[in-house]
Backbone as CSV, one residue per row, in Angstrom:
resi,resn,N_x,N_y,N_z,CA_x,CA_y,CA_z,C_x,C_y,C_z
1,MET,88.710,96.433,118.812,88.739,97.083,117.486,88.257,98.529,117.570
2,LYS,87.330,98.801,118.533,86.872,100.182,118.704,88.020,101.077,119.150
3,LYS,88.909,100.526,120.002,90.056,101.323,120.439,90.966,101.654,119.271
4,VAL,91.124,100.700,118.348,91.966,100.954,117.173,91.402,102.094,116.346
5,PHE,90.064,102.098,116.106,89.430,103.174,115.353,89.627,104.515,116.060
6,ALA,89.478,104.509,117.411,89.620,105.760,118.157,91.039,106.300,118.053
7,ILE,92.036,105.397,118.160,93.428,105.826,118.073,93.746,106.392,116.694
8,ILE,93.269,105.691,115.643,93.521,106.161,114.273,92.873,107.509,114.043
9,ALA,91.645,107.680,114.539,90.942,108.947,114.360,91.670,110.089,115.074
10,LEU,92.149,109.832,116.315,92.870,110.875,117.060,94.181,111.238,116.362
11,MET,94.877,110.205,115.841,96.117,110.489,115.115,95.852,111.353,113.895
12,GLY,94.753,111.076,113.200,94.427,111.887,112.028,94.113,113.322,112.397
13,VAL,93.356,113.502,113.499,93.005,114.857,113.931,94.252,115.646,114.300
14,PHE,95.170,115.001,115.073,96.386,115.697,115.461,97.262,116.016,114.251
15,THR,97.332,115.072,113.295,98.176,115.291,112.107,97.706,116.491,111.310
16,PHE,96.383,116.547,111.032,95.870,117.657,110.236,95.799,118.947,111.050
17,GLY,95.746,118.838,112.384,95.831,120.039,113.208,97.202,120.682,113.128
18,MET,98.228,119.812,113.130,99.588,120.336,112.976,99.803,120.900,111.581
19,THR,99.184,120.245,110.587,99.314,120.746,109.206,98.691,122.117,109.061
20,GLN,97.587,122.332,109.808,96.903,123.630,109.719,97.764,124.745,110.274
21,THR,98.525,124.452,111.348,99.322,125.499,111.990,100.626,125.797,111.248
22,MET,101.077,124.842,110.443,102.340,125.049,109.708,102.117,126.007,108.546
23,SER,103.073,126.818,108.267,102.970,127.775,107.159,103.734,127.249,105.961
24,ALA,103.157,127.564,104.782,103.783,127.082,103.538,104.594,128.214,102.914
25,GLN,105.754,128.404,103.474,106.615,129.499,102.989,107.908,128.903,102.429
26,ASP,108.304,129.391,101.350,109.542,128.935,100.700,110.650,129.969,100.931
27,GLU,111.854,129.469,101.192,113.010,130.347,101.419,113.678,130.673,100.086
28,GLU,113.985,131.932,99.943,114.628,132.399,98.710,115.963,133.060,99.079
29,ALA,116.942,132.735,98.349,118.280,133.320,98.610,118.802,134.005,97.357
30,VAL,119.153,135.224,97.533,119.696,136.002,96.402,121.058,136.556,96.824
31,ASP,122.090,136.202,96.104,123.452,136.685,96.393,123.821,137.780,95.392
32,THR,124.367,138.854,95.950,124.808,139.979,95.085,126.314,140.138,95.206
33,ALA,126.921,140.442,94.110,128.387,140.645,94.101,128.726,141.846,93.227
34,ALA,129.735,142.571,93.611,130.180,143.752,92.838,131.516,143.427,92.185
35,VAL,131.560,143.727,90.906,132.785,143.441,90.136,133.419,144.782,89.741
36,GLU,134.655,144.932,90.094,135.372,146.175,89.789,136.345,145.933,88.639
37,GLN,136.244,146.835,87.683,137.185,146.786,86.554,138.185,147.946,86.702
38,VAL,139.398,147.597,86.505,140.464,148.604,86.587,141.064,148.799,85.195
39,ASP,141.091,150.066,84.804,141.680,150.391,83.490,143.197,150.229,83.560
40,SER,143.707,149.360,82.700,145.156,149.107,82.715,145.960,150.358,82.378
41,ALA,145.347,151.246,81.604,146.075,152.450,81.217,146.067,153.477,82.319
42,ALA,144.911,153.611,83.069,144.814,154.607,84.132,144.816,153.902,85.460
43,VAL,145.812,154.138,86.273,145.947,153.488,87.570,145.327,154.348,88.663
44,GLU,144.938,155.568,88.302,144.517,156.529,89.309,143.165,156.170,89.925
45,GLU,142.210,155.789,89.122,140.867,155.549,89.635,140.353,154.194,89.181
46,ALA,139.503,153.626,89.979,138.837,152.357,89.639,137.350,152.602,89.665
47,GLU,136.715,152.336,88.542,135.279,152.570,88.443,134.498,151.304,88.793
48,PRO,133.550,151.369,89.740,132.743,150.186,90.098,131.768,149.855,88.985
49,VAL,131.597,148.574,88.801,130.660,148.085,87.794,129.398,147.598,88.490
50,GLU,128.290,147.694,87.783,127.010,147.294,88.356,127.061,145.844,88.815
51,ALA,126.432,145.604,89.939,126.430,144.261,90.522,125.639,143.314,89.642
52,ALA,126.236,142.161,89.482,125.546,141.133,88.699,124.750,140.242,89.648
53,VAL,123.445,140.154,89.424,122.554,139.362,90.291,122.398,137.968,89.701
54,PRO,122.804,136.936,90.439,122.657,135.570,89.924,121.189,135.164,89.859
55,GLU,120.934,134.109,89.079,119.557,133.623,88.948,119.088,133.014,90.266
56,GLU,117.800,133.196,90.518,117.209,132.636,91.737,117.123,131.119,91.630
57,THR,117.490,130.488,92.719,117.389,129.025,92.753,115.967,128.645,93.121
58,LYS,115.367,127.882,92.250,113.970,127.466,92.467,113.935,126.083,93.122
59,GLU,113.300,126.025,94.254,113.168,124.751,94.954,112.006,123.950,94.373
60,GLU,112.244,122.689,94.255,111.181,121.821,93.774,110.181,121.572,94.894
61,VAL,108.939,121.855,94.582,107.887,121.691,95.576,107.362,120.253,95.505
62,GLY,107.473,119.540,96.608,107.034,118.155,96.642,105.521,118.029,96.695
63,MET,105.065,116.778,96.498,103.635,116.493,96.510,103.019,116.807,97.875
64,TYR,103.737,116.461,98.941,103.205,116.706,100.288,103.027,118.194,100.540
65,LYS,104.012,118.991,100.086,103.939,120.440,100.316,102.787,121.051,99.536
66,GLN,102.574,120.573,98.324,101.459,121.085,97.526,100.123,120.738,98.160
67,LEU,99.999,119.487,98.616,98.748,119.076,99.263,98.495,119.892,100.526
68,LYS,99.567,120.123,101.293,99.425,120.896,102.527,98.982,122.319,102.227
69,THR,99.578,122.899,101.188,99.219,124.267,100.819,97.774,124.359,100.367
70,LYS,97.368,123.442,99.496,95.989,123.456,99.008,95.005,123.138,100.129
71,PHE,95.432,122.286,101.052,94.577,121.954,102.195,94.290,123.201,103.029
72,ILE,95.328,124.012,103.258,95.154,125.232,104.049,94.350,126.270,103.272
73,GLU,94.614,126.370,101.974,93.900,127.353,101.165,92.411,127.024,101.049
74,GLY,92.066,125.760,101.133,90.659,125.374,101.020,89.915,125.411,102.330
75,ASP,90.327,126.237,103.267,89.731,126.343,104.590,90.021,125.068,105.386
76,ALA,91.185,125.063,106.048,91.656,123.872,106.755,90.669,123.386,107.803
77,GLY,89.965,124.301,108.448,88.996,123.890,109.470,87.884,123.033,108.896
78,PHE,87.397,123.398,107.697,86.317,122.625,107.079,86.848,121.361,106.412
79,MET,87.985,121.467,105.736,88.525,120.309,105.030,89.041,119.247,105.991
80,ALA,89.319,119.630,107.243,89.714,118.637,108.244,88.588,117.638,108.488
81,ILE,87.339,118.078,108.365,86.203,117.165,108.541,86.219,116.106,107.448
82,VAL,86.506,116.518,106.221,86.603,115.553,105.118,87.780,114.614,105.342
83,ALA,88.887,115.133,105.868,90.057,114.300,106.140,89.752,113.265,107.223
84,ILE,88.996,113.652,108.235,88.613,112.710,109.288,87.713,111.614,108.715
85,ALA,86.819,111.994,107.798,85.976,110.993,107.137,86.839,109.999,106.366
86,LEU,87.895,110.487,105.722,88.808,109.598,105.004,89.521,108.644,105.960
87,ILE,89.994,109.163,107.085,90.737,108.341,108.041,89.841,107.257,108.636
88,ILE,88.641,107.629,109.055,87.738,106.636,109.655,87.293,105.616,108.606
89,GLY,87.000,106.091,107.388,86.619,105.168,106.326,87.729,104.181,106.004
90,LEU,88.970,104.667,105.951,90.099,103.774,105.703,90.293,102.790,106.854
91,ALA,89.996,103.216,108.085,90.105,102.306,109.226,89.138,101.125,109.071
92,PHE,87.896,101.417,108.671,86.936,100.339,108.431,87.386,99.450,107.274
93,CYS,87.927,100.054,106.218,88.391,99.272,105.069,89.533,98.338,105.457
94,ILE,90.495,98.855,106.204,91.636,98.033,106.617,91.179,96.889,107.516
95,GLU,90.234,97.187,108.425,89.724,96.132,109.312,89.052,95.030,108.522
96,ARG,88.255,95.396,107.511,87.564,94.393,106.682,88.564,93.591,105.852
97,ILE,89.568,94.268,105.304,90.557,93.572,104.479,91.318,92.544,105.310
98,ILE,91.702,92.919,106.529,92.408,91.970,107.411,91.501,90.795,107.761
99,TYR,90.240,91.072,108.095,89.299,90.009,108.463,89.086,89.051,107.296
100,LEU,88.902,89.599,106.096,88.661,88.755,104.930,89.906,87.970,104.536
101,ALA,91.082,88.571,104.746,92.317,87.838,104.453,92.471,86.629,105.367
102,LEU,92.074,86.782,106.635,92.132,85.659,107.568,91.031,84.634,107.287
103,ALA,89.898,85.086,106.737,88.790,84.177,106.450,88.978,83.403,105.159
104,ASP,89.825,83.925,104.262,90.039,83.271,102.968,91.076,82.164,103.144
105,VAL,90.596,80.960,103.450,91.463,79.815,103.716,91.112,78.695,102.742
106,LYS,92.128,78.079,102.161,91.909,76.933,101.292,91.479,75.727,102.133
107,THR,90.307,75.213,101.831,89.725,74.136,102.652,89.744,72.781,101.945
108,ASP,90.477,72.670,100.850,90.522,71.382,100.145,91.119,70.289,101.032
109,LYS,92.178,70.630,101.753,92.809,69.660,102.640,91.865,69.256,103.764
110,MET,91.123,70.229,104.308,90.175,69.928,105.386,89.073,68.999,104.903
111,LEU,88.514,69.279,103.732,87.446,68.432,103.205,87.954,67.027,102.899
112,ALA,89.218,66.928,102.454,89.800,65.597,102.208,89.929,64.821,103.514
113,GLU,90.330,65.515,104.586,90.427,64.847,105.890,89.053,64.442,106.407
114,VAL,88.050,65.299,106.192,86.688,64.971,106.617,86.175,63.751,105.855
115,GLU,86.420,63.719,104.569,85.976,62.573,103.767,86.654,61.277,104.225
116,LYS,87.952,61.368,104.486,88.689,60.194,104.943,88.185,59.712,106.298
117,ALA,87.871,60.669,107.185,87.378,60.291,108.517,85.980,59.686,108.435
118,LEU,85.106,60.240,107.596,83.759,59.697,107.468,83.774,58.320,106.796
119,ASP,84.706,58.093,105.877,84.831,56.769,105.277,85.220,55.730,106.322
120,ALA,85.978,56.187,107.337,86.382,55.290,108.422,85.393,55.313,109.583
121,ASN,84.227,55.974,109.379,83.189,56.081,110.419,83.714,56.757,111.695
122,ASP,84.667,57.655,111.533,85.239,58.395,112.671,84.756,59.842,112.593
123,VAL,83.562,60.086,113.184,82.960,61.418,113.123,83.766,62.418,113.944
124,GLU,84.304,61.980,115.082,85.055,62.885,115.943,86.324,63.389,115.255
125,LYS,86.946,62.535,114.473,88.140,62.963,113.740,87.770,63.987,112.670
126,ALA,86.597,63.808,112.052,86.133,64.783,111.055,85.856,66.135,111.712
127,LYS,85.262,66.095,112.904,85.007,67.343,113.631,86.315,68.019,114.022
128,ALA,87.302,67.214,114.422,88.595,67.780,114.810,89.272,68.457,113.626
129,ALA,89.126,67.892,112.435,89.707,68.508,111.241,89.100,69.887,110.982
130,CYS,87.792,70.010,111.260,87.134,71.317,111.090,87.559,72.293,112.172
131,ARG,87.713,71.796,113.406,88.107,72.689,114.501,89.518,73.225,114.316
132,ASN,90.378,72.430,113.722,91.776,72.829,113.553,91.997,73.739,112.348
133,THR,90.934,74.046,111.610,91.025,74.936,110.449,90.251,76.203,110.743
134,ARG,90.880,77.369,110.532,90.206,78.627,110.795,89.363,79.025,109.587
135,GLY,88.483,79.995,109.822,87.688,80.528,108.720,86.225,80.116,108.803
136,PRO,85.360,80.821,108.102,83.925,80.536,108.159,83.547,79.200,107.532
137,ILE,84.279,78.745,106.506,83.940,77.484,105.851,84.103,76.324,106.816
138,ALA,85.204,76.327,107.560,85.418,75.268,108.550,84.360,75.311,109.644
139,SER,83.940,76.511,110.043,82.900,76.628,111.071,81.570,76.071,110.582
140,ILE,81.238,76.341,109.318,79.986,75.827,108.754,80.018,74.302,108.698
141,CYS,81.135,73.755,108.252,81.250,72.291,108.188,81.168,71.668,109.579
142,TYR,81.754,72.334,110.558,81.693,71.800,111.925,80.258,71.796,112.452
143,GLN,79.523,72.868,112.187,78.129,72.927,112.624,77.295,71.830,111.953
144,GLY,77.588,71.539,110.693,76.870,70.462,110.015,77.190,69.097,110.602
145,LEU,78.486,68.861,110.908,78.873,67.575,111.483,78.329,67.397,112.897
146,MET,78.081,68.471,113.587,77.509,68.379,114.934,76.123,67.745,114.914
147,ARG,75.408,67.866,113.798,74.051,67.320,113.673,73.999,66.155,112.691
148,LEU,75.135,65.496,112.548,75.219,64.390,111.597,74.294,63.240,111.976
149,GLU,74.169,62.956,113.261,73.338,61.835,113.716,71.853,62.119,113.553
150,ALA,71.486,63.395,113.373,70.064,63.740,113.233,69.563,63.555,111.812
151,GLY,70.450,63.282,110.869,70.032,63.050,109.493,70.488,64.146,108.551
152,ALA,70.353,63.869,107.258,70.831,64.793,106.232,70.037,66.093,106.229
153,ASP,68.729,65.999,106.510,67.911,67.221,106.509,68.343,68.178,107.615
154,ALA,68.634,67.633,108.791,69.085,68.470,109.908,70.437,69.103,109.586
155,VAL,71.303,68.341,108.935,72.614,68.879,108.563,72.460,70.026,107.569
156,GLU,71.576,69.831,106.586,71.378,70.864,105.568,70.810,72.136,106.176
157,LYS,69.817,72.002,107.064,69.237,73.187,107.711,70.269,73.915,108.557
158,SER,71.097,73.154,109.261,72.118,73.764,110.110,73.156,74.502,109.268
159,VAL,73.558,73.878,108.157,74.563,74.490,107.284,74.029,75.775,106.654
160,VAL,72.765,75.750,106.209,72.180,76.930,105.579,72.039,78.072,106.591
161,ALA,71.546,77.743,107.793,71.343,78.779,108.814,72.671,79.387,109.256
162,TYR,73.656,78.525,109.532,74.941,79.048,109.993,75.704,79.733,108.867
163,GLY,75.456,79.301,107.627,76.081,79.970,106.486,75.591,81.396,106.339
164,ALA,74.297,81.629,106.619,73.759,82.990,106.566,74.406,83.871,107.634
165,VAL,74.667,83.290,108.812,75.324,84.046,109.885,76.742,84.428,109.478
166,GLN,77.478,83.482,108.899,78.852,83.761,108.477,78.901,84.786,107.339
167,ALA,77.912,84.718,106.440,77.864,85.695,105.345,77.632,87.106,105.875
168,SER,76.776,87.214,106.894,76.544,88.536,107.495,77.783,89.044,108.215
169,ASN,78.566,88.127,108.788,79.816,88.544,109.440,80.827,89.074,108.425
170,LEU,80.808,88.503,107.221,81.712,88.989,106.189,81.375,90.413,105.765
171,GLU,80.100,90.757,105.783,79.663,92.076,105.332,79.588,93.100,106.457
172,LYS,79.979,92.689,107.648,79.896,93.596,108.799,80.829,94.800,108.593
173,GLY,80.300,95.999,108.808,81.097,97.217,108.665,81.066,97.823,107.279
174,CYS,80.556,97.084,106.287,80.523,97.631,104.922,79.549,98.803,104.806
175,SER,78.492,98.789,105.623,77.536,99.904,105.574,78.195,101.213,106.014
176,TRP,79.152,101.130,106.949,79.861,102.342,107.373,80.764,102.860,106.263
177,ILE,81.362,101.947,105.508,82.212,102.379,104.395,81.381,103.119,103.350
178,THR,80.200,102.572,103.035,79.330,103.246,102.065,78.868,104.606,102.598
179,LEU,78.707,104.697,103.926,78.319,105.984,104.515,79.381,107.044,104.253
180,PHE,80.655,106.714,104.475,81.726,107.688,104.280,81.960,107.959,102.803
181,ILE,81.692,106.967,101.934,81.794,107.209,100.498,80.774,108.256,100.063
182,ALA,79.568,108.167,100.625,78.536,109.151,100.286,78.767,110.480,101.005
183,MET,79.346,110.415,102.206,79.519,111.628,103.005,80.616,112.537,102.449
184,ALA,81.706,111.952,101.939,82.855,112.753,101.503,82.495,113.740,100.391
185,PRO,81.880,113.296,99.275,81.523,114.298,98.256,80.438,115.252,98.721
186,SER,79.556,114.777,99.613,78.521,115.666,100.146,79.143,116.802,100.951
187,LEU,80.157,116.457,101.761,80.867,117.505,102.503,81.605,118.438,101.546
188,GLY,82.134,117.872,100.454,82.797,118.717,99.463,81.830,119.691,98.809
189,PHE,80.623,119.211,98.473,79.618,120.098,97.882,79.139,121.138,98.896
190,LEU,79.081,120.728,100.172,78.734,121.694,101.208,79.782,122.800,101.275
191,GLY,81.066,122.398,101.163,82.126,123.405,101.123,82.007,124.303,99.907
192,THR,81.519,123.745,98.783,81.305,124.566,97.592,80.260,125.645,97.851
193,VAL,79.175,125.239,98.479,78.110,126.201,98.783,78.625,127.273,99.744
194,ILE,79.386,126.835,100.752,79.925,127.802,101.714,80.883,128.770,101.021
195,GLY,81.719,128.256,100.111,82.633,129.125,99.369,81.897,130.127,98.496
196,MET,80.787,129.694,97.885,79.996,130.620,97.070,79.361,131.705,97.939
197,VAL,78.896,131.300,99.121,78.322,132.291,100.038,79.379,133.306,100.451
198,GLN,80.598,132.825,100.725,81.685,133.735,101.091,82.014,134.689,99.937
199,ALA,81.957,134.170,98.714,82.237,135.014,97.557,81.184,136.120,97.420
200,PHE,79.912,135.771,97.590,78.860,136.781,97.486,78.901,137.769,98.651
201,ASP,79.311,137.297,99.831,79.482,138.217,100.957,80.586,139.231,100.660
202,ALA,81.687,138.731,100.060,82.787,139.639,99.713,82.351,140.658,98.656
203,ILE,81.531,140.212,97.707,81.015,141.141,96.694,80.126,142.194,97.332
204,GLN,79.284,141.764,98.287,78.376,142.706,98.937,79.140,143.738,99.755
205,GLN,80.185,143.295,100.450,80.952,144.223,101.268,81.773,145.188,100.407
206,ALA,82.336,144.661,99.305,83.167,145.525,98.456,82.335,146.381,97.519
207,GLY,81.125,145.939,97.216,80.285,146.665,96.275,80.813,146.634,94.857
208,ASP,81.611,145.594,94.564,82.210,145.498,93.237,82.394,144.023,92.882
209,ILE,82.102,143.673,91.622,82.270,142.294,91.165,83.574,142.212,90.385
210,SER,84.660,142.193,91.109,85.966,142.078,90.472,86.522,140.670,90.716
211,PRO,87.377,140.183,89.831,87.951,138.841,90.024,88.687,138.684,91.349
212,THR,89.325,139.727,91.809,90.062,139.648,93.067,89.132,139.404,94.235
213,VAL,87.972,140.029,94.213,87.012,139.873,95.317,86.414,138.474,95.324
214,VAL,86.115,137.944,94.144,85.418,136.662,94.048,86.378,135.482,94.161
215,ALA,87.665,135.687,93.855,88.610,134.567,93.749,88.732,133.774,95.042
216,GLY,88.735,134.438,96.199,88.921,133.737,97.467,87.834,132.712,97.732
217,GLY,86.593,133.126,97.640,85.481,132.211,97.890,85.392,131.112,96.857
218,MET,85.644,131.442,95.596,85.594,130.434,94.544,86.690,129.383,94.728
219,LYS,87.850,129.814,95.208,88.953,128.879,95.428,88.603,127.885,96.519
220,VAL,88.010,128.378,97.610,87.560,127.489,98.684,86.536,126.497,98.157
221,ALA,85.597,126.984,97.334,84.545,126.131,96.798,85.117,125.000,95.949
222,LEU,86.051,125.314,95.078,86.598,124.300,94.185,87.493,123.306,94.920
223,LEU,88.306,123.783,95.852,89.218,122.890,96.566,88.465,121.894,97.444
224,THR,87.433,122.349,98.131,86.661,121.425,98.964,85.957,120.372,98.118
225,THR,85.458,120.753,96.968,84.811,119.790,96.068,85.811,118.754,95.579
226,ILE,86.991,119.200,95.150,88.019,118.276,94.666,88.434,117.303,95.769
227,PHE,88.665,117.830,96.950,89.118,116.985,98.052,88.052,115.957,98.427
228,GLY,86.790,116.363,98.462,85.710,115.426,98.784,85.576,114.318,97.755
229,ILE,85.708,114.663,96.475,85.603,113.653,95.414,86.782,112.686,95.471
230,VAL,87.980,113.202,95.734,89.161,112.336,95.829,89.010,111.342,96.979
231,VAL,88.513,111.812,98.119,88.292,110.919,99.263,87.288,109.831,98.903
232,ALA,86.197,110.194,98.250,85.188,109.207,97.855,85.770,108.182,96.885
233,LEU,86.606,108.630,95.943,87.208,107.699,94.986,88.149,106.707,95.675
234,ILE,88.920,107.185,96.633,89.839,106.300,97.361,89.061,105.222,98.109
235,LEU,88.037,105.640,98.840,87.240,104.681,99.606,86.479,103.728,98.688
236,GLN,86.051,104.227,97.515,85.311,103.379,96.584,86.186,102.245,96.055
237,VAL,87.458,102.524,95.803,88.368,101.480,95.328,88.508,100.375,96.375
238,PHE,88.721,100.761,97.629,88.830,99.772,98.700,87.514,99.003,98.870
239,TYR,86.403,99.704,98.752,85.095,99.065,98.936,84.840,98.022,97.849
240,ASN,85.180,98.336,96.607,85.002,97.367,95.524,85.885,96.139,95.723
241,TYR,87.097,96.352,96.208,87.973,95.212,96.503,87.366,94.330,97.591
242,ILE,86.807,94.975,98.617,86.188,94.214,99.709,84.994,93.416,99.202
243,LEU,84.164,94.021,98.352,83.008,93.309,97.798,83.457,92.101,96.962
244,ALA,84.499,92.288,96.161,85.002,91.171,95.355,85.517,90.040,96.245
245,LYS,86.171,90.402,97.343,86.680,89.388,98.275,85.524,88.656,98.949
246,ILE,84.489,89.374,99.317,83.325,88.747,99.953,82.642,87.785,98.986
247,GLU,82.504,88.187,97.738,81.887,87.307,96.739,82.707,86.033,96.550
248,SER,84.031,86.167,96.541,84.892,84.997,96.382,84.736,84.030,97.557
249,ILE,84.740,84.559,98.781,84.612,83.693,99.953,83.226,83.072,100.008
250,THR,82.193,83.830,99.632,80.834,83.280,99.615,80.721,82.124,98.622
251,ALA,81.352,82.268,97.460,81.338,81.178,96.476,82.050,79.944,97.032
252,GLN,83.161,80.140,97.741,83.861,79.026,98.365,82.993,78.360,99.427
253,MET,82.242,79.160,100.175,81.346,78.609,101.197,80.274,77.729,100.568
254,GLU,79.720,78.183,99.454,78.685,77.396,98.777,79.248,76.086,98.239
255,ASP,80.439,76.137,97.644,81.061,74.906,97.126,81.358,73.928,98.252
256,ALA,81.894,74.447,99.368,82.206,73.570,100.500,80.941,72.976,101.102
257,THR,79.863,73.747,101.118,78.599,73.246,101.650,78.068,72.094,100.803
258,ILE,78.127,72.248,99.499,77.663,71.187,98.604,78.523,69.932,98.785
259,SER,79.828,70.127,98.898,80.725,68.978,99.098,80.433,68.279,100.416
260,LEU,80.175,69.062,101.458,79.875,68.469,102.766,78.576,67.671,102.725
261,LEU,77.543,68.213,102.075,76.264,67.500,101.981,76.424,66.201,101.195
262,ASP,77.266,66.203,100.192,77.535,64.967,99.448,78.221,63.934,100.341
263,LEU,79.175,64.405,101.163,79.854,63.486,102.071,78.896,62.929,103.126
264,VAL,77.976,63.775,103.593,76.992,63.328,104.574,76.052,62.288,103.961
265,ALA,75.618,62.531,102.738,74.743,61.564,102.074,75.476,60.236,101.853
266,LYS,76.740,60.323,101.492,77.529,59.112,101.306,77.716,58.359,102.618
267,TYR,77.891,59.095,103.701,78.059,58.490,105.026,76.773,57.805,105.481
268,ASN,75.640,58.424,105.214,74.367,57.854,105.627,74.027,56.580,104.838
269,LEU,74.488,56.502,103.597,74.243,55.299,102.803,75.018,54.097,103.339
270,LYS,76.164,54.377,103.961,76.967,53.275,104.504,76.384,52.698,105.791
271,LYS,75.609,53.491,106.472,75.079,53.063,107.768,73.962,52.026,107.594
């Protein structure tokens, strides 16, 4: 998984490096034509008429082109750092989403098989049902069945301890996502401060407080702030989805644990 993060990060760096070198220039074409009018009465001379200039064709600027232009205008070297934070943060988000999607497994069928096997006093078949089902819930049930002969208390302690381990595995990597959520707007505010410093430097060098002198630094300041906030908002949406998924799986783990303990108590009463 570390190699995947490294590859994604390198791809992002190369992509925004190429974006920095590309220029945002639009092609304009103007066609001129001269129209000559000839007087039907006088054949001797033809007077040229002023050339009629057609209207300029305006190209529609796409979303990608606008983003690229604003990215370059906001100091591409600095904004690339914010873009890298977005890429790495999204890599962690995608990894968590894939992991949670694989962990979210319906275990009703597994618990039914475990109950049927325990009713028939076939503990090995119950363990096999857990082994053949992926996900943390099946692993917790398997760990509990491994200590079935030691009594209900041993099963409960094993289930609680292993459940805490599985819960921590679900939350693995979330701290890095929160780091990039906090880092993105901070980098944007840092760009704001740098843009303000550039604006005051330009004022000091020019010795004049004119809008033209201040506009460059102020533009950098505002664009970096906007870009940092947008990155934080994107990562925050993914992070909230991940938290909701973790809560759902944790609730399923608790329900399955209670069901397993009931089955264990029922099994012990038959013995």
